[in-house]
Backbone bond lengths (Angstrom), bond angles and torsions (degrees), N, CA, C in turn:
res aa  C-N    CA-C-N  psi(-1)  N-CA   C-N-CA  omega(-1)  CA-C   N-CA-C  phi
1 M - - - 1.443 - - 1.516 110.91 -
2 K 1.235 115.52 127.64 1.499 121.56 -176.58 1.524 108.90 -85.18
3 G 1.301 114.39 130.99 1.556 117.33 173.94 1.505 109.72 -79.35
4 N 1.368 106.40 158.02 1.518 114.50 176.41 1.498 112.22 -71.45
5 R 1.360 114.94 128.75 1.445 116.56 -177.56 1.579 106.62 -92.58
6 K 1.329 119.99 136.45 1.343 120.74 172.11 1.549 114.24 -83.62
7 K 1.287 117.54 142.38 1.461 119.02 175.34 1.459 111.76 -69.94
8 A 1.316 119.79 140.95 1.412 121.03 176.66 1.492 113.71 -71.99
9 E 1.226 115.13 133.50 1.527 120.44 -177.35 1.465 110.43 -122.79
10 L 1.319 114.37 139.16 1.522 120.13 177.77 1.544 108.57 -80.43
11 R 1.311 114.22 125.76 1.530 116.30 175.99 1.524 108.58 -68.14
12 P 1.256 116.58 155.23 1.534 122.51 178.85 1.514 108.52 -55.40
13 G 1.330 119.42 -37.63 1.437 119.72 -177.09 1.462 114.53 -66.38
14 Y 1.461 113.93 -36.89 1.481 116.91 176.16 1.519 110.60 -69.92
15 I 1.324 121.07 -35.15 1.379 121.95 174.76 1.535 115.51 -57.71
16 S 1.301 112.71 -46.01 1.467 121.81 176.49 1.529 108.00 -57.33
17 A 1.294 115.80 -49.67 1.484 119.63 -173.43 1.473 109.98 -65.77
18 I 1.370 121.23 -33.00 1.476 123.41 179.16 1.581 105.70 -67.43
19 I 1.392 114.56 -48.13 1.459 114.49 -179.00 1.547 113.84 -56.63
20 V 1.317 115.14 -42.78 1.515 122.16 -179.87 1.546 108.43 -59.45
21 L 1.353 117.93 -45.58 1.448 120.98 179.58 1.447 111.83 -64.00
22 I 1.347 119.35 -37.44 1.454 121.29 178.96 1.562 109.50 -63.13
23 L 1.328 113.45 -49.34 1.438 119.03 -178.93 1.583 113.74 -65.33
24 A 1.286 115.77 -33.36 1.459 121.19 179.20 1.584 108.44 -69.01
25 A 1.316 114.94 -35.61 1.458 117.72 176.81 1.550 111.91 -66.60
26 V 1.304 116.16 -40.74 1.494 119.91 177.54 1.439 108.56 -67.80
27 I 1.301 124.70 -32.78 1.489 125.29 175.73 1.481 107.02 -60.85
28 A 1.385 115.56 -55.89 1.427 122.29 -176.14 1.522 112.31 -52.84
29 M 1.375 116.59 -40.62 1.399 123.50 -174.91 1.489 110.66 -69.79
30 I 1.407 117.28 -40.77 1.465 122.70 175.48 1.535 111.39 -60.84
31 L 1.374 114.64 -51.46 1.467 119.02 -174.10 1.490 112.43 -67.10
32 L 1.340 117.98 -33.38 1.433 117.76 -174.65 1.556 114.64 -91.22
33 T 1.381 116.27 -10.88 1.423 120.53 -176.80 1.535 109.09 -60.33
34 D 1.269 117.44 -53.48 1.532 120.83 -175.48 1.566 111.29 -65.91
35 A 1.301 112.96 -36.60 1.518 117.73 -177.00 1.537 111.56 -68.10
36 N 1.238 117.11 -32.20 1.488 120.70 -174.58 1.512 113.87 -106.08
37 R 1.334 116.78 0.86 1.467 119.13 -178.79 1.538 115.61 -71.63
38 D 1.295 114.06 131.37 1.454 117.78 177.05 1.602 107.48 -76.41
39 R 1.303 117.96 134.13 1.422 119.89 177.87 1.504 110.85 -67.34
40 R 1.342 117.71 141.96 1.431 119.13 -178.84 1.522 108.96 -156.44
41 E 1.284 115.18 164.94 1.488 120.27 179.32 1.571 104.49 -83.57
42 A 1.319 113.99 139.63 1.472 120.39 -179.89 1.518 110.70 -115.82
43 N 1.265 115.45 136.40 1.514 121.82 -176.84 1.551 101.14 -97.40
44 I 1.308 118.39 93.27 1.487 123.18 -172.61 1.401 109.05 -128.90
45 V 1.325 115.83 129.20 1.493 120.79 172.55 1.468 109.34 -91.15
46 L 1.317 117.44 126.59 1.569 118.94 -177.40 1.462 105.74 -72.24
47 P 1.402 114.07 132.93 1.505 118.23 175.29 1.532 108.08 -82.35
48 E 1.356 112.63 158.11 1.429 121.86 -174.17 1.561 112.72 -83.81
49 T 1.349 114.89 -29.91 1.391 122.33 -175.42 1.508 117.52 -116.53
50 G 1.401 118.08 13.18 1.469 117.81 -179.02 1.474 114.03 69.47
51 E 1.291 119.57 67.94 1.461 125.22 -171.97 1.570 102.98 -78.16
52 G 1.306 108.24 173.21 1.560 118.34 174.02 1.499 109.51 83.73
53 L 1.374 112.41 -101.81 1.475 121.68 -175.19 1.485 114.94 -94.88
54 S 1.293 119.20 26.78 1.542 121.12 177.31 1.508 108.35 -54.52
55 P 1.314 118.06 123.33 1.397 120.94 -175.84 1.544 113.28 -69.64
56 S 1.289 120.14 127.68 1.400 124.09 -176.31 1.580 107.17 -73.35
57 G 1.307 114.27 139.79 1.450 118.46 177.19 1.462 116.27 73.29
58 S 1.398 119.66 1.64 1.467 124.09 177.66 1.512 108.48 -67.61
59 V 1.359 116.91 147.57 1.494 119.39 174.37 1.468 110.58 -124.18
60 E 1.336 114.69 130.13 1.436 116.34 179.59 1.565 112.02 -66.24
61 L 1.311 119.00 141.65 1.418 123.52 -177.20 1.586 109.66 -83.74
62 P 1.300 116.32 151.18 1.465 117.77 176.91 1.508 108.44 -71.01
63 R 1.282 115.29 147.19 1.442 119.95 -179.43 1.559 114.78 -112.49
64 E 1.405 112.40 63.85 1.395 119.73 175.90 1.453 115.76 -99.58
65 A 1.298 124.61 155.76 1.445 129.39 -177.44 1.530 107.07 43.51
66 P 1.369 119.39 75.76 1.399 119.37 178.96 1.527 116.14 -53.38
67 E 1.299 118.19 132.33 1.424 124.48 179.28 1.491 108.78 -129.37
68 P 1.374 121.67 127.39 1.440 123.43 -176.14 1.602 109.87 -52.75
69 G 1.272 112.48 129.39 1.507 118.09 177.92 1.494 116.16 81.85
70 K 1.403 113.92 -6.27 1.463 114.42 178.57 1.486 112.15 -128.69
71 N 1.264 120.63 -69.51 1.520 122.06 -175.20 1.449 114.89 -102.30
72 V 1.373 120.81 14.54 1.421 120.16 174.23 1.507 109.64 -69.78
73 E 1.301 118.91 155.76 1.432 124.01 177.61 1.567 108.83 -61.92
74 I 1.261 118.52 128.29 1.486 123.47 -176.68 1.502 110.07 -105.58
75 D 1.371 116.83 130.09 1.454 119.52 175.56 1.554 106.28 -145.76
76 T 1.284 116.46 -176.75 1.424 122.31 -179.36 1.528 110.05 -71.68
77 G 1.305 116.89 -20.50 1.441 119.23 -179.22 1.545 117.47 -81.67
78 N 1.387 113.35 -27.92 1.425 114.65 -176.90 1.521 114.91 -116.95
79 V 1.329 116.08 -4.39 1.435 118.85 -169.51 1.560 113.91 -60.06
80 L 1.326 117.07 -38.71 1.505 117.83 177.45 1.442 114.97 -65.48
81 S 1.340 119.42 -31.13 1.440 125.41 178.28 1.562 108.76 -70.58
82 V 1.291 116.35 -43.78 1.441 121.88 178.26 1.555 110.24 -63.82
83 I 1.316 117.08 -41.99 1.463 120.83 178.20 1.543 110.85 -62.53
84 R 1.278 115.28 -44.50 1.548 118.65 175.77 1.407 115.53 -59.84
85 A 1.332 119.00 -34.24 1.474 124.29 -172.79 1.571 110.30 -88.28
86 M 1.331 119.42 -2.37 1.415 117.43 -175.39 1.577 110.95 -73.17
87 D 1.328 120.56 146.53 1.441 122.26 173.82 1.494 110.93 -79.57
88 R 1.324 114.44 140.42 1.437 122.37 -178.33 1.549 110.00 -130.35
89 P 1.348 115.15 145.05 1.517 116.11 -178.89 1.455 113.70 -68.11
90 E 1.326 120.70 147.90 1.431 126.74 173.69 1.457 114.08 -64.89
91 Q 1.290 116.02 -29.83 1.513 120.88 179.91 1.474 108.18 -145.83
92 Y 1.387 115.84 146.30 1.486 116.88 178.42 1.544 103.86 -168.04
93 Y 1.323 112.51 162.41 1.451 122.58 -177.45 1.610 104.02 -127.51
94 L 1.341 111.50 136.21 1.520 117.47 179.48 1.556 108.18 -128.86
95 E 1.319 113.71 153.27 1.434 119.65 161.64 1.496 107.20 -128.80
96 M 1.326 117.38 141.37 1.454 120.04 -171.70 1.526 107.73 -152.41
97 D 1.367 113.43 154.93 1.409 122.64 170.68 1.507 111.59 -109.31
98 S 1.345 118.02 129.05 1.441 123.96 177.02 1.438 112.00 -117.89
99 T 1.414 117.48 117.48 1.471 121.27 -169.60 1.451 110.19 -122.53
100 V 1.352 118.28 130.29 1.475 123.59 167.26 1.481 114.22 -102.88
101 Y 1.364 119.78 140.16 1.404 122.53 -173.96 1.510 105.24 -120.99
102 A 1.379 119.26 132.02 1.546 124.21 177.65 1.506 109.13 -157.46
103 D 1.396 113.43 129.47 1.396 116.65 170.73 1.447 116.12 56.30
104 G 1.344 119.74 37.82 1.444 126.80 178.45 1.524 113.29 76.55
105 S 1.334 119.70 8.61 1.485 123.49 -176.58 1.504 103.15 -122.20
106 S 1.359 116.38 162.55 1.403 123.18 177.46 1.590 110.58 -144.33
107 L 1.246 111.30 151.14 1.479 119.41 176.79 1.542 109.61 -135.29
108 T 1.376 113.78 123.69 1.448 120.07 179.41 1.459 113.15 -112.98
109 A 1.418 112.65 140.47 1.412 119.97 178.70 1.545 103.82 -112.11
110 H 1.267 119.19 134.03 1.449 125.97 178.46 1.551 107.90 -99.06
111 I 1.392 119.59 123.13 1.429 119.73 -165.04 1.533 104.98 -127.66
112 R 1.372 113.02 137.83 1.450 120.58 170.84 1.592 105.37 -119.47
113 H 1.344 115.67 125.35 1.415 119.55 -169.81 1.546 109.64 -131.60
114 C 1.301 115.60 123.80 1.459 124.81 -176.75 1.503 113.08 -117.75
115 V 1.322 119.14 127.52 1.464 121.02 -177.81 1.516 109.79 -124.89
116 R 1.342 117.64 135.39 1.458 122.25 175.98 1.556 106.86 -138.17
117 G 1.273 118.64 100.67 1.475 120.07 -176.89 1.526 108.65 60.54
118 E 1.369 113.03 -123.87 1.475 117.64 -176.90 1.531 112.56 -91.89
119 Q 1.337 114.98 4.91 1.434 119.04 177.21 1.644 112.48 -99.82
120 S 1.187 114.48 151.86 1.449 120.75 174.55 1.550 114.69 -153.26
121 V 1.340 116.98 146.16 1.407 121.56 175.40 1.448 109.73 -134.48
122 T 1.358 116.78 137.76 1.526 121.66 -175.10 1.510 109.05 -131.19
123 R 1.343 115.04 133.05 1.528 122.97 172.23 1.497 103.25 -110.02
124 R 1.282 116.58 131.37 1.426 122.28 -177.41 1.577 107.00 -140.18
125 I 1.452 112.93 132.14 1.419 115.78 177.26 1.513 104.93 -144.12
126 R 1.346 120.26 137.86 1.443 125.45 179.27 1.476 110.46 -94.24
127 D 1.344 113.36 152.59 1.439 118.49 172.11 1.564 110.16 -50.29
128 G 1.296 121.21 131.87 1.468 120.76 178.10 1.525 115.47 94.77
129 D 1.386 110.36 -20.93 1.528 115.69 179.81 1.522 111.88 -83.05
130 R 1.298 116.77 145.41 1.476 118.40 178.25 1.540 111.50 -97.60
131 T 1.289 117.55 -18.36 1.402 117.10 -173.23 1.597 107.13 -124.54
132 A 1.328 114.41 134.47 1.459 120.42 177.91 1.521 109.09 -89.72
133 R 1.393 111.26 147.52 1.418 123.07 172.25 1.528 114.01 -100.71
134 Y 1.417 110.39 132.37 1.396 115.10 176.40 1.561 113.57 -110.36
135 L 1.376 115.58 147.98 1.442 117.99 177.36 1.511 106.48 -137.62
136 L 1.310 114.21 126.62 1.489 123.29 -178.42 1.460 108.87 -116.54
137 R 1.355 118.90 121.93 1.389 125.58 176.20 1.580 108.49 -110.25
138 S 1.358 117.83 119.35 1.403 121.35 178.08 1.529 105.72 -142.08
139 G 1.320 112.64 126.39 1.506 119.27 -179.74 1.523 108.74 58.07
140 D 1.382 115.36 -125.10 1.494 120.06 -179.08 1.454 112.49 -100.07
141 T 1.386 116.69 15.54 1.457 119.97 -172.46 1.536 108.22 -120.58
142 I 1.428 114.21 143.09 1.402 121.36 174.14 1.545 105.43 -121.52
143 R 1.379 115.06 135.64 1.495 118.82 176.95 1.523 105.82 -127.25
144 I 1.360 115.20 138.29 1.435 125.13 -176.98 1.501 109.74 -127.63
145 W 1.338 121.92 132.45 1.344 124.96 178.88 1.570 107.79 -149.33
146 Y 1.397 115.32 163.59 1.461 116.96 172.46 1.498 109.50 -110.52
147 E 1.278 116.87 147.97 1.419 127.39 -175.45 1.572 109.42 -52.80
148 G 1.336 113.45 125.00 1.481 114.81 -177.40 1.475 117.26 80.50
149 G 1.302 120.42 -4.20 1.418 124.56 -178.43 1.558 111.72 -92.35
150 Q 1.311 114.47 165.55 1.529 117.73 -179.75 1.537 110.56 -106.89
151 D 1.371 121.36 -22.56 1.351 129.62 -177.84 1.569 111.43 -75.25
152 V 1.281 117.32 131.23 1.437 124.33 -178.54 1.523 107.66 -128.13
153 Y 1.330 115.88 125.97 1.436 121.29 173.03 1.516 110.17 -93.25
154 S 1.354 120.71 131.99 1.406 123.65 179.49 1.538 110.17 -124.32
155 G 1.271 119.36 138.23 1.428 123.46 -178.10 1.478 112.92 -155.76
156 S 1.328 114.87 173.79 1.470 120.98 -177.13 1.488 109.02 -89.31
157 V 1.321 115.79 143.58 1.472 122.90 177.59 1.565 108.82 -59.35
158 E 1.260 114.29 -32.92 1.521 118.56 -178.83 1.510 110.03 -63.32
159 D 1.262 120.25 -37.28 1.435 130.58 -177.63 1.525 110.93 -85.49
160 Y 1.257 122.91 -19.37 1.423 122.82 -163.29 1.548 105.09 -148.12
161 S 1.344 121.86 97.26 1.502 120.29 179.98 1.500 111.29 -67.91
162 G 1.259 114.94 121.48 1.542 120.17 -178.05 1.453 115.58 -56.83
163 D 1.343 117.80 -42.41 1.421 118.45 -178.78 1.617 112.80 -71.18
164 D 1.301 113.47 -38.63 1.472 117.47 175.52 1.557 112.89 -64.70
165 A 1.380 111.87 -41.64 1.529 114.91 176.45 1.438 110.50 -62.93
166 A 1.298 119.10 -42.40 1.529 121.09 -177.57 1.574 109.96 -77.40
167 G 1.205 117.88 -13.69 1.519 117.79 179.42 1.508 110.56 75.72
168 V 1.353 114.73 28.20 1.470 115.87 -179.94 1.548 110.92 -113.29
169 P 1.373 117.77 104.44 1.480 120.33 178.38 1.502 109.85 -64.04
170 T 1.250 121.48 146.31 1.492 125.25 172.00 1.447 116.38 -127.75
171 Y 1.284 117.73 176.56 1.478 124.43 -178.76 1.531 111.11 -62.13
172 E 1.411 114.94 -24.29 1.513 118.17 -174.98 1.525 108.08 -62.37
173 E 1.328 116.78 -28.31 1.491 114.01 -175.84 1.619 108.95 -61.43
174 V 1.367 115.78 -34.30 1.480 117.65 178.03 1.482 112.49 -59.74
175 L 1.354 118.62 -38.72 1.410 125.77 -174.06 1.519 114.02 -67.58
176 T 1.376 116.44 -14.97 1.472 121.38 176.02 1.543 110.34 -98.88
177 S 1.305 119.09 10.22 1.467 122.92 -171.09 1.539 112.43 -111.41
178 A 1.384 119.38 18.54 1.473 120.68 -171.40 1.570 110.43 -52.72
179 D 1.299 119.60 -39.68 1.506 119.40 -178.42 1.385 114.73 -83.80
180 R 1.349 121.61 2.63 1.507 120.08 -177.56 1.548 111.36 -127.51
181 I 1.343 119.51 18.72 1.405 124.27 -177.69 1.554 108.47 -80.75
182 L 1.361 118.95 122.96 1.383 123.08 178.64 1.581 110.79 -92.47
183 S 1.274 115.34 -44.11 1.501 118.90 -176.24 1.543 108.66 -154.15
184 A 1.267 111.38 158.85 1.521 121.68 177.64 1.502 113.13 -153.12
185 K 1.265 116.45 135.78 1.551 118.46 -175.03 1.562 108.70 -166.56
186 Y 1.292 114.36 168.57 1.398 121.92 168.78 1.574 116.03 -80.00
187 V 1.264 121.72 139.88 1.490 121.36 178.24 1.594 109.23 -145.18
188 L 1.211 115.53 162.42 1.498 119.63 165.08 1.496 105.06 -103.09
189 E 1.287 119.96 124.88 1.500 124.80 176.98 1.516 109.26 -131.16
190 D 1.300 118.46 122.93 1.451 121.45 176.26 1.528 110.83 55.53
191 G 1.327 115.54 38.24 1.476 123.46 -178.42 1.487 117.29 72.10
192 R 1.342 116.51 8.02 1.461 121.07 179.05 1.509 110.90 -107.95
193 A 1.363 119.15 142.09 1.363 125.08 170.41 1.549 107.16 -76.25
194 C 1.305 117.86 122.46 1.552 122.07 -172.25 1.507 108.56 -134.90
195 I 1.349 113.42 155.73 1.458 123.00 164.23 1.497 104.70 -98.69
196 Y 1.441 114.98 120.10 1.427 120.57 -178.49 1.549 107.63 -98.15
197 V 1.367 117.58 133.92 1.401 121.48 178.36 1.537 106.83 -130.69
198 L 1.341 114.14 130.06 1.465 119.94 177.56 1.471 109.28 -112.67
199 T 1.367 117.42 129.82 1.472 120.41 179.63 1.568 108.69 -130.66
200 Q 1.259 115.34 161.58 1.426 122.02 -174.28 1.453 112.61 -135.95
201 D 1.325 121.96 134.01 1.398 127.61 168.05 1.541 110.79 -108.35
202 E 1.351 113.43 97.21 1.422 118.19 -176.14 1.503 115.09 -62.23
203 A 1.288 117.73 -35.68 1.462 121.63 -177.88 1.539 113.71 -60.94
204 L 1.403 113.86 -35.76 1.463 120.04 -177.00 1.537 111.82 -105.43
205 S 1.325 114.92 -1.28 1.526 117.62 -177.51 1.458 110.80 65.80
206 Y 1.241 121.80 32.30 1.536 126.78 179.74 1.500 109.40 -101.94
207 S 1.374 117.32 138.54 1.434 127.27 162.00 1.379 112.66 -117.56
208 R 1.335 119.78 136.13 1.458 122.44 -176.27 1.521 107.86 -129.77
209 G 1.317 113.45 129.03 1.523 120.67 175.62 1.569 108.51 -110.26
210 Y 1.320 115.61 134.91 1.418 125.17 -174.86 1.567 106.24 -123.74
211 F 1.321 116.14 128.14 1.513 122.98 172.65 1.563 108.85 -114.16
212 I 1.332 114.24 115.42 1.448 121.11 -176.00 1.508 105.52 -111.09
213 D 1.324 115.80 120.37 1.534 124.31 178.66 1.522 110.52 -59.39
214 V 1.310 117.05 122.67 1.461 123.20 -177.83 1.662 104.49 -63.54
215 D 1.226 115.86 -40.56 1.583 120.13 -169.93 1.568 106.64 -70.49
216 T 1.337 118.10 -43.60 1.448 120.14 -173.17 1.495 116.09 -103.62
217 G 1.349 119.84 -22.31 1.371 122.41 -178.78 1.503 112.23 82.92
218 L 1.398 116.08 2.89 1.454 118.76 -178.76 1.510 115.90 -97.79
219 L 1.283 122.11 153.70 1.436 123.33 176.65 1.551 106.56 -74.26
220 V 1.373 113.21 131.86 1.489 116.86 -176.43 1.581 109.44 -118.58
221 K 1.325 116.86 -10.41 1.417 121.64 -178.48 1.529 112.22 -159.66
222 S 1.276 116.24 137.12 1.463 121.26 -178.30 1.568 110.03 -141.02
223 Q 1.274 118.81 133.55 1.490 121.05 178.80 1.564 107.68 -129.24
224 T 1.359 117.77 141.52 1.388 123.19 173.55 1.508 110.59 -124.26
225 Q 1.265 118.31 125.56 1.435 123.08 173.04 1.461 116.56 -111.18
226 K 1.312 126.10 144.49 1.402 125.65 170.79 1.463 110.04 -122.68
227 N 1.330 116.36 117.67 1.461 120.87 -175.30 1.449 113.00 57.43
228 G 1.377 118.20 37.19 1.466 121.87 179.61 1.518 117.08 81.74
229 T 1.318 115.52 0.31 1.467 119.63 179.25 1.535 109.96 -107.56
230 L 1.304 114.94 131.60 1.480 120.97 179.23 1.555 112.98 -69.17
231 V 1.354 114.74 118.26 1.503 118.27 -174.80 1.513 110.52 -114.00
232 Y 1.374 118.56 -20.57 1.426 124.01 -177.03 1.536 113.43 -148.87
233 E 1.238 118.02 143.86 1.448 121.87 174.95 1.514 112.42 -152.90
234 M 1.346 119.11 131.50 1.459 125.09 171.12 1.454 108.81 -118.52
235 R 1.329 118.13 136.29 1.439 124.34 176.76 1.488 110.40 -142.65
236 V 1.342 110.63 126.49 1.468 122.85 176.87 1.506 110.19 -76.13
237 T 1.321 121.74 122.39 1.351 126.81 -179.66 1.544 116.27 -104.96
238 V 1.328 115.48 -22.32 1.491 120.69 175.38 1.525 109.52 -139.15
239 Y 1.306 114.63 135.05 1.453 125.01 177.18 1.514 107.54 -129.23
240 S 1.349 117.82 128.78 1.478 122.02 173.89 1.461 110.45 -154.29
241 E 1.327 117.94 153.58 1.430 124.53 176.38 1.569 108.89 -98.66
242 D 1.358 114.46 5.68 1.516 118.97 173.86 1.430 106.48 -94.41
243 I 1.346 120.59 110.13 1.435 126.07 179.18 1.532 118.31 -101.19
244 S 1.304 111.27 15.63 1.507 115.92 -172.67 1.502 112.65 -63.18
245 S 1.348 117.05 -31.67 1.544 117.80 177.90 1.467 115.92 -55.63
246 M 1.412 118.01 -26.56 1.460 118.99 -171.91 1.487 108.77 -130.64
247 E 1.324 121.83 0.43 1.438 123.76 -169.51 1.536 111.02 -64.00
248 N 1.335 116.88 -32.05 1.471 119.19 177.37 1.441 115.04 -58.97
249 L 1.342 117.23 -31.44 1.462 122.55 178.79 1.615 112.78 -68.51
250 L 1.344 115.62 -24.43 1.405 121.12 179.05 1.560 113.37 -66.17
251 D 1.342 111.93 -28.22 1.445 120.89 -175.05 1.528 113.67 -95.30
252 M 1.264 117.92 15.82 1.450 121.74 -178.15 1.571 109.53 -73.89
């Protein structure tokens, strides 16, 4: 006599773990795409109205009294030169949310990022995690550890990009996108005067929008869409030149 077999069921914990793994894979793909992309010539027709990631509700700034890096006329031909010429603070503190979207779910990492000259330290914790991860970049060395832990990983900057490891996109990403820029203009975003740059990766069907603060020269918002669907967003929520809350970590 054959016994009744119960159907295998996934426990809630397993389902959550699977979702986290899927989202983590998407994060890795997004962060590593630009770092590993071969440069190539792109056959792109420039749109007239900023298609794809055009920010909703954005307002173009008046272009009076041109000032280098601020009120000069911005277009796809000069935007990279303007971004390179912008003044940036020697030290600053940021808080930001970094969110990945996949299959109707989302995973957000809350990030605190402190920069002093060539040094930086980042604290990153994802929703659902109990332990934050720290990353310290100083000189040619990167150190990574978990809050409350004793083990510390050390490596070379050449082998491990500090910004990629920390999950912090920066304005430098735009500077490597000369052959993929679709549009560039001034906008107001979240109350900030910004330079908005839209790029496209045709091979992977990605569009990326970057918002660079005119006052600080720093990236304050970034969005990635795949085939018109939002898959990643980073948004700065706090900016300050007071780094006292994390400065002690820079001297470790």
